[in-house]
Gaussian input, Z-matrix of N, CA and C with variables (Angstrom, degrees):
# hf/3-21g

backbone

0 1
 N
 C     1     B1
 C     2     B2     1     A1
 N     3     B3     2     A2     1     D1
 C     4     B4     3     A3     2     D2
 C     5     B5     4     A4     3     D3
 N     6     B6     5     A5     4     D4
 C     7     B7     6     A6     5     D5
 C     8     B8     7     A7     6     D6
 N     9     B9     8     A8     7     D7
 C    10    B10     9     A9     8     D8
 C    11    B11    10    A10     9     D9
 N    12    B12    11    A11    10    D10
 C    13    B13    12    A12    11    D11
 C    14    B14    13    A13    12    D12
 N    15    B15    14    A14    13    D13
 C    16    B16    15    A15    14    D14
 C    17    B17    16    A16    15    D15
 N    18    B18    17    A17    16    D16
 C    19    B19    18    A18    17    D17
 C    20    B20    19    A19    18    D18
 N    21    B21    20    A20    19    D19
 C    22    B22    21    A21    20    D20
 C    23    B23    22    A22    21    D21
 N    24    B24    23    A23    22    D22
 C    25    B25    24    A24    23    D23
 C    26    B26    25    A25    24    D24
 N    27    B27    26    A26    25    D25
 C    28    B28    27    A27    26    D26
 C    29    B29    28    A28    27    D27
 N    30    B30    29    A29    28    D28
 C    31    B31    30    A30    29    D29
 C    32    B32    31    A31    30    D30
 N    33    B33    32    A32    31    D31
 C    34    B34    33    A33    32    D32
 C    35    B35    34    A34    33    D33
 N    36    B36    35    A35    34    D34
 C    37    B37    36    A36    35    D35
 C    38    B38    37    A37    36    D36
 N    39    B39    38    A38    37    D37
 C    40    B40    39    A39    38    D38
 C    41    B41    40    A40    39    D39
 N    42    B42    41    A41    40    D40
 C    43    B43    42    A42    41    D41
 C    44    B44    43    A43    42    D42
 N    45    B45    44    A44    43    D43
 C    46    B46    45    A45    44    D44
 C    47    B47    46    A46    45    D45
 N    48    B48    47    A47    46    D46
 C    49    B49    48    A48    47    D47
 C    50    B50    49    A49    48    D48
 N    51    B51    50    A50    49    D49
 C    52    B52    51    A51    50    D50
 C    53    B53    52    A52    51    D51
 N    54    B54    53    A53    52    D52
 C    55    B55    54    A54    53    D53
 C    56    B56    55    A55    54    D54
 N    57    B57    56    A56    55    D55
 C    58    B58    57    A57    56    D56
 C    59    B59    58    A58    57    D57
 N    60    B60    59    A59    58    D58
 C    61    B61    60    A60    59    D59
 C    62    B62    61    A61    60    D60
 N    63    B63    62    A62    61    D61
 C    64    B64    63    A63    62    D62
 C    65    B65    64    A64    63    D63
 N    66    B66    65    A65    64    D64
 C    67    B67    66    A66    65    D65
 C    68    B68    67    A67    66    D66
 N    69    B69    68    A68    67    D67
 C    70    B70    69    A69    68    D68
 C    71    B71    70    A70    69    D69
 N    72    B72    71    A71    70    D70
 C    73    B73    72    A72    71    D71
 C    74    B74    73    A73    72    D72
 N    75    B75    74    A74    73    D73
 C    76    B76    75    A75    74    D74
 C    77    B77    76    A76    75    D75
 N    78    B78    77    A77    76    D76
 C    79    B79    78    A78    77    D77
 C    80    B80    79    A79    78    D78
 N    81    B81    80    A80    79    D79
 C    82    B82    81    A81    80    D80
 C    83    B83    82    A82    81    D81
 N    84    B84    83    A83    82    D82
 C    85    B85    84    A84    83    D83
 C    86    B86    85    A85    84    D84
 N    87    B87    86    A86    85    D85
 C    88    B88    87    A87    86    D86
 C    89    B89    88    A88    87    D87
 N    90    B90    89    A89    88    D88
 C    91    B91    90    A90    89    D89
 C    92    B92    91    A91    90    D90
 N    93    B93    92    A92    91    D91
 C    94    B94    93    A93    92    D92
 C    95    B95    94    A94    93    D93
 N    96    B96    95    A95    94    D94
 C    97    B97    96    A96    95    D95
 C    98    B98    97    A97    96    D96
 N    99    B99    98    A98    97    D97
 C   100   B100    99    A99    98    D98
 C   101   B101   100   A100    99    D99
 N   102   B102   101   A101   100   D100
 C   103   B103   102   A102   101   D101
 C   104   B104   103   A103   102   D102
 N   105   B105   104   A104   103   D103
 C   106   B106   105   A105   104   D104
 C   107   B107   106   A106   105   D105
 N   108   B108   107   A107   106   D106
 C   109   B109   108   A108   107   D107
 C   110   B110   109   A109   108   D108
 N   111   B111   110   A110   109   D109
 C   112   B112   111   A111   110   D110
 C   113   B113   112   A112   111   D111
 N   114   B114   113   A113   112   D112
 C   115   B115   114   A114   113   D113
 C   116   B116   115   A115   114   D114
 N   117   B117   116   A116   115   D115
 C   118   B118   117   A117   116   D116
 C   119   B119   118   A118   117   D117
 N   120   B120   119   A119   118   D118
 C   121   B121   120   A120   119   D119
 C   122   B122   121   A121   120   D120
 N   123   B123   122   A122   121   D121
 C   124   B124   123   A123   122   D122
 C   125   B125   124   A124   123   D123
 N   126   B126   125   A125   124   D124
 C   127   B127   126   A126   125   D125
 C   128   B128   127   A127   126   D126
 N   129   B129   128   A128   127   D127
 C   130   B130   129   A129   128   D128
 C   131   B131   130   A130   129   D129
 N   132   B132   131   A131   130   D130
 C   133   B133   132   A132   131   D131
 C   134   B134   133   A133   132   D132
 N   135   B135   134   A134   133   D133
 C   136   B136   135   A135   134   D134
 C   137   B137   136   A136   135   D135
 N   138   B138   137   A137   136   D136
 C   139   B139   138   A138   137   D137
 C   140   B140   139   A139   138   D138
 N   141   B141   140   A140   139   D139
 C   142   B142   141   A141   140   D140
 C   143   B143   142   A142   141   D141
 N   144   B144   143   A143   142   D142
 C   145   B145   144   A144   143   D143
 C   146   B146   145   A145   144   D144
 N   147   B147   146   A146   145   D145
 C   148   B148   147   A147   146   D146
 C   149   B149   148   A148   147   D147
 N   150   B150   149   A149   148   D148
 C   151   B151   150   A150   149   D149
 C   152   B152   151   A151   150   D150
 N   153   B153   152   A152   151   D151
 C   154   B154   153   A153   152   D152
 C   155   B155   154   A154   153   D153
 N   156   B156   155   A155   154   D154
 C   157   B157   156   A156   155   D155
 C   158   B158   157   A157   156   D156
 N   159   B159   158   A158   157   D157
 C   160   B160   159   A159   158   D158
 C   161   B161   160   A160   159   D159
 N   162   B162   161   A161   160   D160
 C   163   B163   162   A162   161   D161
 C   164   B164   163   A163   162   D162
 N   165   B165   164   A164   163   D163
 C   166   B166   165   A165   164   D164
 C   167   B167   166   A166   165   D165
 N   168   B168   167   A167   166   D166
 C   169   B169   168   A168   167   D167
 C   170   B170   169   A169   168   D168
 N   171   B171   170   A170   169   D169
 C   172   B172   171   A171   170   D170
 C   173   B173   172   A172   171   D171
 N   174   B174   173   A173   172   D172
 C   175   B175   174   A174   173   D173
 C   176   B176   175   A175   174   D174
 N   177   B177   176   A176   175   D175
 C   178   B178   177   A177   176   D176
 C   179   B179   178   A178   177   D177
 N   180   B180   179   A179   178   D178
 C   181   B181   180   A180   179   D179
 C   182   B182   181   A181   180   D180
 N   183   B183   182   A182   181   D181
 C   184   B184   183   A183   182   D182
 C   185   B185   184   A184   183   D183
 N   186   B186   185   A185   184   D184
 C   187   B187   186   A186   185   D185
 C   188   B188   187   A187   186   D186
 N   189   B189   188   A188   187   D187
 C   190   B190   189   A189   188   D188
 C   191   B191   190   A190   189   D189
 N   192   B192   191   A191   190   D190
 C   193   B193   192   A192   191   D191
 C   194   B194   193   A193   192   D192
 N   195   B195   194   A194   193   D193
 C   196   B196   195   A195   194   D194
 C   197   B197   196   A196   195   D195
 N   198   B198   197   A197   196   D196
 C   199   B199   198   A198   197   D197
 C   200   B200   199   A199   198   D198
 N   201   B201   200   A200   199   D199
 C   202   B202   201   A201   200   D200
 C   203   B203   202   A202   201   D201
 N   204   B204   203   A203   202   D202
 C   205   B205   204   A204   203   D203
 C   206   B206   205   A205   204   D204
 N   207   B207   206   A206   205   D205
 C   208   B208   207   A207   206   D206
 C   209   B209   208   A208   207   D207
 N   210   B210   209   A209   208   D208
 C   211   B211   210   A210   209   D209
 C   212   B212   211   A211   210   D210
 N   213   B213   212   A212   211   D211
 C   214   B214   213   A213   212   D212
 C   215   B215   214   A214   213   D213
 N   216   B216   215   A215   214   D214
 C   217   B217   216   A216   215   D215
 C   218   B218   217   A217   216   D216
 N   219   B219   218   A218   217   D217
 C   220   B220   219   A219   218   D218
 C   221   B221   220   A220   219   D219
 N   222   B222   221   A221   220   D220
 C   223   B223   222   A222   221   D221
 C   224   B224   223   A223   222   D222
 N   225   B225   224   A224   223   D223
 C   226   B226   225   A225   224   D224
 C   227   B227   226   A226   225   D225
 N   228   B228   227   A227   226   D226
 C   229   B229   228   A228   227   D227
 C   230   B230   229   A229   228   D228
 N   231   B231   230   A230   229   D229
 C   232   B232   231   A231   230   D230
 C   233   B233   232   A232   231   D231
 N   234   B234   233   A233   232   D232
 C   235   B235   234   A234   233   D233
 C   236   B236   235   A235   234   D234

   B1=1.4397
   B2=1.5203
   B3=1.2988
   B4=1.4598
   B5=1.5199
   B6=1.3341
   B7=1.4609
   B8=1.5168
   B9=1.3176
   B10=1.4679
   B11=1.5249
   B12=1.3301
   B13=1.4676
   B14=1.5190
   B15=1.3356
   B16=1.4591
   B17=1.5228
   B18=1.3330
   B19=1.4584
   B20=1.5261
   B21=1.3230
   B22=1.4744
   B23=1.5298
   B24=1.3467
   B25=1.4571
   B26=1.5237
   B27=1.3679
   B28=1.4615
   B29=1.5276
   B30=1.3146
   B31=1.4591
   B32=1.5251
   B33=1.3518
   B34=1.4554
   B35=1.5211
   B36=1.3448
   B37=1.4605
   B38=1.5218
   B39=1.3252
   B40=1.4622
   B41=1.5169
   B42=1.3428
   B43=1.4530
   B44=1.5152
   B45=1.3236
   B46=1.4629
   B47=1.5237
   B48=1.3309
   B49=1.4601
   B50=1.5267
   B51=1.3364
   B52=1.4591
   B53=1.5242
   B54=1.3466
   B55=1.4613
   B56=1.5087
   B57=1.3437
   B58=1.4555
   B59=1.5214
   B60=1.3244
   B61=1.4639
   B62=1.5245
   B63=1.3500
   B64=1.4604
   B65=1.5208
   B66=1.3596
   B67=1.4613
   B68=1.5321
   B69=1.3238
   B70=1.4591
   B71=1.5122
   B72=1.3190
   B73=1.4664
   B74=1.5334
   B75=1.3306
   B76=1.4642
   B77=1.5277
   B78=1.3232
   B79=1.4600
   B80=1.5130
   B81=1.3078
   B82=1.4560
   B83=1.5232
   B84=1.3350
   B85=1.4627
   B86=1.5190
   B87=1.3421
   B88=1.4630
   B89=1.5173
   B90=1.3143
   B91=1.4589
   B92=1.5240
   B93=1.3111
   B94=1.4560
   B95=1.5214
   B96=1.3283
   B97=1.4588
   B98=1.5306
   B99=1.3320
   B100=1.4644
   B101=1.5224
   B102=1.3150
   B103=1.4676
   B104=1.5249
   B105=1.3210
   B106=1.4653
   B107=1.5270
   B108=1.3115
   B109=1.4660
   B110=1.5244
   B111=1.3310
   B112=1.4642
   B113=1.5210
   B114=1.3327
   B115=1.4625
   B116=1.5157
   B117=1.3463
   B118=1.4575
   B119=1.5232
   B120=1.3306
   B121=1.4580
   B122=1.5184
   B123=1.3062
   B124=1.4602
   B125=1.5171
   B126=1.3385
   B127=1.4579
   B128=1.5263
   B129=1.3230
   B130=1.4621
   B131=1.5247
   B132=1.3200
   B133=1.4544
   B134=1.5159
   B135=1.3279
   B136=1.4613
   B137=1.5278
   B138=1.3180
   B139=1.4611
   B140=1.5192
   B141=1.3246
   B142=1.4647
   B143=1.5196
   B144=1.3270
   B145=1.4539
   B146=1.5124
   B147=1.3174
   B148=1.4711
   B149=1.5168
   B150=1.3251
   B151=1.4633
   B152=1.5263
   B153=1.3165
   B154=1.4699
   B155=1.5236
   B156=1.3332
   B157=1.4559
   B158=1.5100
   B159=1.3438
   B160=1.4623
   B161=1.5108
   B162=1.3249
   B163=1.4605
   B164=1.5247
   B165=1.3403
   B166=1.4579
   B167=1.5255
   B168=1.3349
   B169=1.4632
   B170=1.5230
   B171=1.3333
   B172=1.4571
   B173=1.5234
   B174=1.3406
   B175=1.4581
   B176=1.5243
   B177=1.3230
   B178=1.4567
   B179=1.5246
   B180=1.3339
   B181=1.4606
   B182=1.5193
   B183=1.3277
   B184=1.4683
   B185=1.5147
   B186=1.3156
   B187=1.4673
   B188=1.5159
   B189=1.3328
   B190=1.4519
   B191=1.5192
   B192=1.3279
   B193=1.4619
   B194=1.5237
   B195=1.3452
   B196=1.4600
   B197=1.5227
   B198=1.3243
   B199=1.4607
   B200=1.5217
   B201=1.3320
   B202=1.4583
   B203=1.5156
   B204=1.3272
   B205=1.4602
   B206=1.5218
   B207=1.3259
   B208=1.4688
   B209=1.5307
   B210=1.3423
   B211=1.4607
   B212=1.5278
   B213=1.3295
   B214=1.4672
   B215=1.5236
   B216=1.3311
   B217=1.4629
   B218=1.5287
   B219=1.3270
   B220=1.4638
   B221=1.5202
   B222=1.3310
   B223=1.4538
   B224=1.5278
   B225=1.3333
   B226=1.4544
   B227=1.5244
   B228=1.3139
   B229=1.4612
   B230=1.5146
   B231=1.3341
   B232=1.4558
   B233=1.5095
   B234=1.3177
   B235=1.4669
   B236=1.4825
   A1=108.27
   A2=116.05
   A3=120.51
   A4=108.87
   A5=116.60
   A6=122.88
   A7=110.55
   A8=114.70
   A9=122.42
   A10=107.08
   A11=116.87
   A12=121.39
   A13=106.81
   A14=116.39
   A15=120.66
   A16=110.02
   A17=114.50
   A18=122.71
   A19=106.38
   A20=118.06
   A21=118.23
   A22=113.32
   A23=116.35
   A24=120.11
   A25=114.42
   A26=116.73
   A27=117.75
   A28=111.43
   A29=114.61
   A30=121.65
   A31=108.04
   A32=117.08
   A33=120.90
   A34=112.33
   A35=116.56
   A36=119.39
   A37=109.59
   A38=115.17
   A39=121.86
   A40=107.19
   A41=116.64
   A42=118.76
   A43=112.87
   A44=114.64
   A45=122.16
   A46=109.84
   A47=116.32
   A48=121.56
   A49=110.87
   A50=114.62
   A51=121.27
   A52=111.24
   A53=116.55
   A54=120.69
   A55=110.19
   A56=115.09
   A57=122.46
   A58=106.83
   A59=116.91
   A60=121.51
   A61=106.94
   A62=115.61
   A63=121.29
   A64=111.67
   A65=117.45
   A66=121.13
   A67=110.71
   A68=117.40
   A69=121.61
   A70=112.66
   A71=116.16
   A72=122.02
   A73=111.73
   A74=117.48
   A75=122.09
   A76=112.55
   A77=117.53
   A78=121.89
   A79=111.80
   A80=115.51
   A81=122.13
   A82=110.90
   A83=116.96
   A84=121.12
   A85=110.03
   A86=115.72
   A87=121.61
   A88=110.20
   A89=114.31
   A90=122.09
   A91=107.06
   A92=115.94
   A93=123.19
   A94=109.16
   A95=117.14
   A96=122.11
   A97=110.68
   A98=115.89
   A99=125.12
   A100=113.28
   A101=116.94
   A102=121.71
   A103=108.97
   A104=116.56
   A105=120.94
   A106=109.29
   A107=116.72
   A108=120.60
   A109=109.42
   A110=115.41
   A111=120.22
   A112=109.55
   A113=114.98
   A114=122.62
   A115=105.02
   A116=117.24
   A117=120.61
   A118=110.14
   A119=115.11
   A120=119.73
   A121=109.07
   A122=115.31
   A123=122.18
   A124=109.30
   A125=115.46
   A126=121.67
   A127=108.31
   A128=115.82
   A129=120.32
   A130=109.57
   A131=116.38
   A132=120.96
   A133=111.42
   A134=115.37
   A135=121.81
   A136=110.91
   A137=115.42
   A138=121.72
   A139=106.34
   A140=115.96
   A141=120.89
   A142=107.24
   A143=116.20
   A144=119.18
   A145=109.64
   A146=114.71
   A147=121.13
   A148=107.53
   A149=117.26
   A150=120.10
   A151=110.47
   A152=116.37
   A153=120.63
   A154=108.02
   A155=116.67
   A156=121.96
   A157=115.28
   A158=117.74
   A159=119.33
   A160=112.92
   A161=115.30
   A162=122.35
   A163=110.09
   A164=115.39
   A165=120.96
   A166=111.31
   A167=115.28
   A168=123.03
   A169=107.13
   A170=116.78
   A171=121.60
   A172=110.41
   A173=116.59
   A174=123.27
   A175=107.50
   A176=117.48
   A177=121.01
   A178=108.35
   A179=116.69
   A180=121.76
   A181=109.48
   A182=115.33
   A183=121.56
   A184=111.81
   A185=117.19
   A186=122.03
   A187=109.08
   A188=115.28
   A189=119.56
   A190=111.47
   A191=114.44
   A192=122.76
   A193=108.18
   A194=116.11
   A195=120.83
   A196=108.58
   A197=115.45
   A198=121.92
   A199=108.09
   A200=116.28
   A201=122.27
   A202=107.70
   A203=115.37
   A204=120.90
   A205=107.92
   A206=116.57
   A207=122.60
   A208=112.26
   A209=115.70
   A210=123.11
   A211=114.13
   A212=116.72
   A213=122.62
   A214=106.75
   A215=116.38
   A216=121.21
   A217=108.41
   A218=115.81
   A219=121.60
   A220=108.43
   A221=115.66
   A222=121.34
   A223=107.81
   A224=115.83
   A225=121.86
   A226=105.64
   A227=117.33
   A228=122.23
   A229=112.72
   A230=115.11
   A231=122.20
   A232=106.10
   A233=117.37
   A234=120.28
   A235=110.97
   D1=147.51
   D2=177.68
   D3=-105.77
   D4=131.13
   D5=-178.18
   D6=-119.50
   D7=135.47
   D8=172.66
   D9=-125.36
   D10=124.97
   D11=173.04
   D12=-118.87
   D13=119.17
   D14=-179.51
   D15=-130.24
   D16=150.86
   D17=172.60
   D18=-116.56
   D19=172.25
   D20=175.60
   D21=-59.46
   D22=-24.18
   D23=-176.71
   D24=-91.41
   D25=-36.69
   D26=-173.01
   D27=-163.68
   D28=171.99
   D29=173.73
   D30=-88.46
   D31=127.68
   D32=179.53
   D33=-91.90
   D34=-33.30
   D35=-176.99
   D36=-158.27
   D37=142.57
   D38=173.49
   D39=-149.37
   D40=119.93
   D41=179.67
   D42=168.40
   D43=-179.23
   D44=-179.25
   D45=-86.37
   D46=134.96
   D47=-178.33
   D48=-132.56
   D49=157.06
   D50=175.21
   D51=-90.95
   D52=-33.09
   D53=178.24
   D54=-156.67
   D55=156.30
   D56=175.13
   D57=-135.26
   D58=130.06
   D59=174.89
   D60=-112.44
   D61=130.28
   D62=-172.26
   D63=-127.23
   D64=149.29
   D65=178.02
   D66=-87.13
   D67=90.39
   D68=-179.01
   D69=-79.10
   D70=162.81
   D71=179.72
   D72=-57.25
   D73=-37.60
   D74=-178.67
   D75=-99.99
   D76=14.97
   D77=178.95
   D78=126.80
   D79=167.09
   D80=-179.29
   D81=-68.65
   D82=142.82
   D83=176.98
   D84=-144.62
   D85=158.12
   D86=-179.72
   D87=-114.14
   D88=149.89
   D89=172.04
   D90=-117.69
   D91=124.68
   D92=177.26
   D93=-117.12
   D94=173.34
   D95=-179.42
   D96=-54.15
   D97=139.50
   D98=178.94
   D99=64.44
   D100=27.16
   D101=175.53
   D102=-63.68
   D103=147.76
   D104=175.18
   D105=-61.65
   D106=152.80
   D107=177.17
   D108=-58.46
   D109=139.71
   D110=-177.54
   D111=-152.63
   D112=146.31
   D113=168.45
   D114=-131.06
   D115=130.13
   D116=-176.59
   D117=-147.43
   D118=150.47
   D119=172.35
   D120=-84.64
   D121=152.20
   D122=178.59
   D123=-114.95
   D124=152.42
   D125=176.11
   D126=-114.60
   D127=177.59
   D128=178.31
   D129=-59.93
   D130=132.21
   D131=179.63
   D132=165.77
   D133=-161.35
   D134=-176.80
   D135=-108.87
   D136=136.70
   D137=167.87
   D138=-97.30
   D139=126.41
   D140=176.53
   D141=-112.84
   D142=132.09
   D143=176.14
   D144=-134.37
   D145=153.06
   D146=177.37
   D147=-121.71
   D148=104.21
   D149=176.44
   D150=-62.95
   D151=152.28
   D152=176.84
   D153=-59.56
   D154=120.56
   D155=178.22
   D156=71.48
   D157=15.37
   D158=-177.36
   D159=-127.97
   D160=-178.18
   D161=179.03
   D162=-87.44
   D163=157.23
   D164=179.87
   D165=-60.27
   D166=145.44
   D167=177.81
   D168=-126.47
   D169=142.24
   D170=-178.62
   D171=-122.35
   D172=141.62
   D173=174.64
   D174=-131.59
   D175=131.82
   D176=175.24
   D177=-91.08
   D178=132.44
   D179=179.52
   D180=-129.38
   D181=158.49
   D182=178.45
   D183=-103.03
   D184=10.30
   D185=-178.57
   D186=136.65
   D187=-175.90
   D188=178.27
   D189=146.90
   D190=-158.57
   D191=-177.56
   D192=-139.92
   D193=143.62
   D194=175.24
   D195=-126.19
   D196=142.12
   D197=172.98
   D198=-130.77
   D199=132.51
   D200=176.37
   D201=-125.73
   D202=127.21
   D203=-179.26
   D204=-153.71
   D205=122.54
   D206=177.07
   D207=52.16
   D208=49.83
   D209=177.98
   D210=61.65
   D211=22.04
   D212=172.61
   D213=-115.76
   D214=119.13
   D215=-177.26
   D216=-113.55
   D217=125.86
   D218=177.65
   D219=-119.54
   D220=126.16
   D221=177.14
   D222=-117.75
   D223=121.91
   D224=173.24
   D225=-104.17
   D226=105.90
   D227=-169.26
   D228=-110.24
   D229=146.57
   D230=168.40
   D231=-93.12
   D232=124.13
   D233=-175.70
   D234=-100.19

């Protein structure tokens, strides 16, 4: 899956990942390969991602929006 995390100021992450865990309005949720299409709002919390073949990376956000479609994940985050 390809993940893009951007803020109004800059790009925080761009690359291939195995999983993404996000702080959703109704609780934390994960996106894995071949996830159904989804658009969701995010609340203040941590984004956890696991790059392909790498160690987990964490980003703290103050909210935002995520869209997942055809293994392309876009996160527009408030930092």
